[in-house]
C-alpha positions, 0 to 999 in steps of 0.5 A: 500500499502506497502512503505517501502523501503531499502536506501543502500548508500556507501562512501569513505568520512565521509557522513551523511544520513538523515531521516525526519518520521512523528512525530506522528508515530515515532518509529512504523510507517512502514518507520522509521522501515525500515529505522532503520533496513536498518542503523543497516544491515550497521553497517560494513560501519563506515564512513555512520552516520545517522541522524534522525529527527521527524517532522511534515511532514505538517508543513512548517516551521517544515520541512524547519527547518530540511532541513537546520538542516541536510543540515548544517551537511553535508547530501547529502542524505535525506528519508522521506515522504512529505505532499501536503503542504511542497511538493513544498518547499521540491522539491525547496530546493532539486533543489537549493541546489543538495540535493537528496530525496528519498521518498515513498510518493505519486509520483508527476510531476516533472522535479526535478531530484534531486528527487526518488519517490518510489512510482509507479504513478497509472493514467496509470493504473487505465486508463487501468482498466476502459477501460478494464471493461467499466466502464462509471458510478462511484465514485472516492473516494480519499485522499487529498495527493495522489488523486488529480493527479489522479482525474484530470485525470479522470475527463479530460477523463471523458469530452472526453468520456461521463464518469459519474464520482462522486468524494468524498474526503474521508478526509473531509467525516465522517462516517455517510456521508461515509455510506449514500453514499453507501446506495445512490449507492446502488439503482443505476444499474451500478455504480462502487467504486474506493477507492484511499488511504491509507492501514489503511484508507483503512482497515477501509472502508472495515471493514465498508462496511461489517457491514453495509451489503452493498454488491455493492461495487466492489474493486479493489485493486493494489499490487504495488512492493514497498517493496524491502526489500532483503535477501542480500543488493544490493551492487552498484559497484561504489561512489555514491556521485551524483544523476547520481549515484542513477539512475543507480541504478537497484535492485530486490527486493522481490518483484519486479524489482526498476528502475528510469528514467531521472525525477526520477520515477519508471520505469518498474514495474509491478501492480498486480490486485486483486479481492474481493471475498468470498473466500478472494482476488485473482489474476486477471490479471496485469500492466506494460508499456510494456503491458499494462492491461493483464486479466489473468484466474481466479484461483478459489477453487473447494469449490466456484466453487460448490457454486450454481451448485445444484437446478439450470438446465443448458443449453447444447448446441450440434449439430447433427453429428453421431456418437457424437450427433443423434437423436433415431429412436424413438425420438418422443416418447422420452422426453429431453435428452433421444431423443439423443444418441451419444457418446456426449450424454453419455459424457455429462451424465457422467460429469454430474454425476461426477459434480453434476448438472442437464442440458438440451440439446438443438440443436444450433440454425443456425447448425454451431460450431462457427467461429467469422465473420472478419468484425463484430467480432461477433461469431455465432454457438455453441462458439457465443450461449456461449459467448452471455449467451444462453448457460452454456455449449457445449458439441460436436465435438468441436475444440480447437483452438486459436481463440476460446480460446480468447472468451472462455473456455475449458476443457482438450481434450477428444479425439485427433485427427487431419485433415485427407484426405477422398477419395472414394475407387478405384475399384478394377481392376480383375486380368489379365491372368499373373498376378501371374508375379506380385510378382516379377517386370518385370524387375527381370523376365527380369534379370532372363530370361537373367540369364537363357539363360547366364548360359545355354551359358557359360555351353554349352561352358565350356563343349566343351573346357573341356575333362572331358565332352568327353566320348567315346560312348558304346556298346549297350547291349539292343538291344534284342527286336529290329526287325531282319532288324534294327539289321543286320544295327545295326551291320554293324553300330558297324563295322564302329564305331570300325574303326573310334570311336567318343566321344559324350558330354551330354551337348549340347545346348539344354541339357544345357537349360534343365539342366538350366531350371530343376535347376530353377524349383527346379526339377534337371536332369538326367546329370550333369557336371563332370568338375569343370568349369561346377560345378561352373557354375552349382553350382552358378546357384543353389544358384541363383535360390535358392534366386529367388524361394525363395523370389517368394514364399513368395510374392506369398503367399501375392499376392494370400492372400490379394488383396491390392487397390492401391491409387491416393493420399497418402498424402497432397502432392499428392493433393497439386502437382495435379489438377485433384482431387478437394479438399476442407473442411467444410464451416465455421470450424477449418479445413478451418481455420487451412488452411487459417492461416497456412503457410506452403507451401503446406498447402498454396497452397492448400487454394489458390486452395480452396478459387479460386476454381469454383465450390466451393469446400466448403461443408455447412455439413459433410454429405455434404462432404461425399455425395460429395466424393461418387458420385464423383468417385473419382474426389473429396477428403474431409478434415475432422477430423480423427475420423469422417474420422475413423467412415465414413469408419465403416458406409455402402456402406463401399465406403470411405476410409482414405489416409494418416497421420494427416496434424495436432494435435489437440483435442475435448473439453468442452466449457464454457463460461470465467470465468464459475463456470462449467469450473474447475468441469468439467475439472476435471471430463474429467480428471477422465473418462480419466483416468478410460479408459471409453473416450477409451470405448465410442469410442470403442462403437460408432465407431467400435462396431456398424461399418457396414463394419467390422475391417479394413473398407473392404480394404482388400478382399481373391484373386479371383481364377480368378487370377490364370487363367494364370497358368491355361492357362500355362498348357493347352498350354503346354500340347497341345505343347506336344501333337503336338509335339508326334504327329509329332516327333513318328508314331505308326502303329497297336500299334508298336512303330516306332523308327527313326535313330536320328544322334549322339547327339555329332554331332547334338547336341539333348537333351539328346540323348546319349543311357545312356540318351536316356534310361533316358528319356525314363523313364520319357516320354519323 
């Protein structure tokens, strides 16, 4: 134990600082050397005068004489060591004379506020270690100076808890008696040794154990933060004439924090716990007043981790879960690891190749992943086999969770995933007669109809009001083929027209509707507006139809190519706010624990439903959950890991699907027992396999290359021609209407056309009934 310290005192008047050190070790003892070093660092403070005495600290007379001599010179602070024989005398002097005594010697229980003890007390840390390691049979070796107080605490606790404790005073033991004691302990089982002594004596003991080839010694060393030699001396911002000023000092040294309580004892300090190994001492934990003893993961060197890995067959526990671990179809013909196939089977093989060990796959007995019973605190499944030493490693789709990490170790994740929702694929409904209207919403179709009628009416009105749309009727010069009776009647009408000339307008209400329809169908018409207002209306309508037809054509291509299914559930929120579709998880898995511990409102609501649902929504295996989804006719959703969800979606009968995103983010890891030598080598192997891309290749091989539903899992399908039957029906209906109109509007006799005497278009508003328009319509088959 390093017991050095830094005295740092500043005063205004002439002050004397005294140092009292053992006579036999000065000037080579570390305490006196540090004291002189501190004084040398403060040569710029002329009023700080040192007084150093070399005395026998075990002699009461010598210590009394030195103390009185220093006090008579005006010394207000004494720094040094004491012995168990003189400690009470020094305490009495300091309390009576109000002289501050600063010491790194072993701590003692006292209410004397004038004694500042730099060394922390070890009773509480030692008791915490004994509780953590559950030592009930041990030998406590101590030195007379520092160990009596700790021994008293150990004996009091041993009487309460039935410990078997043997004490040995190192001051009274010789080398032979010490070796004999160790030899006797070598034949006893579950017996430990605690050594509490000075660092120099401890080194001698360890060398003696090493030379004697005694291997039963378990050594735990407290690395105490006592060395407070700082690169820059601390400079308290006040005058330290009284003990209160010393108690308020806060120092941050190279090894930690230095602070005193009202009794002058160290407080807020940290002890480092070290363990001896074949490669030297290493840190295994720490202790402080707030948290007690905290065990930290052991940092092992690669060379030590690989010790004894060869020439040993490790048991790797796993679980049958497709596609991770499966039995081959003809597995009866194989033995050992060759019976299995799957993602984890190949992963275990690759890890063994990289690390260099042999293994044997064994299925977990109870068929569970691993959860801890809240009452008995016992683990089951693969985690339980690791905790209780039945297996050396677990290679399976085992989720890394906080609860599991407390009792076992995990490597870096070999697969990232999250909780997802599995439902049965909705049944595809046959497209309706009017499915060709689906590319646009019905509201848009209604707006188009109203716009069509409105534009036609506006065009009709502006044509009525504009003089440019009215024109005189032209004479008919093409009636050569008309019969003589008809020609005679026509001549009579022309004579009447000359007497009363008339103007006609091509844009009657029916012609306006025909013009708008032709523009909408991108076909045009044989008439067009002549007035400015009519052309504005026509131009705006053409632009409108251009956008509508382009949008409809683009959407229609997608609707005719791919048929999309509409899912009743798209997210966890959809599940939580309905009760028609039941949902559940695997019994005793990490997914159930996730909902059980979640503080998110949606997941809490889902957990409340799952916990109280009747019948139970939990399943005993993933296969049972998938079967329940397929047989539920869309009334059950299964919550499981996304990787398994994606795999099942690729398997026949291809009737399940994953909806929504993942509810969380987690990973699968290879598990080992706590402090297992396999953990670090296996972790490095997983990282190397990931960097080489082998993990992605394994997933593609077992998920998609061997899939049975193709890419997309059968989500899309080419639309059936039956979706266009509405269009075919429309063509047939139009043809029938045309035939009906032709039969009622025109008659024939002996193949001769009978022309009816239609009224003027300008007077009756019939479509395209001007002579010019009539000729155009006749040419188009109207």
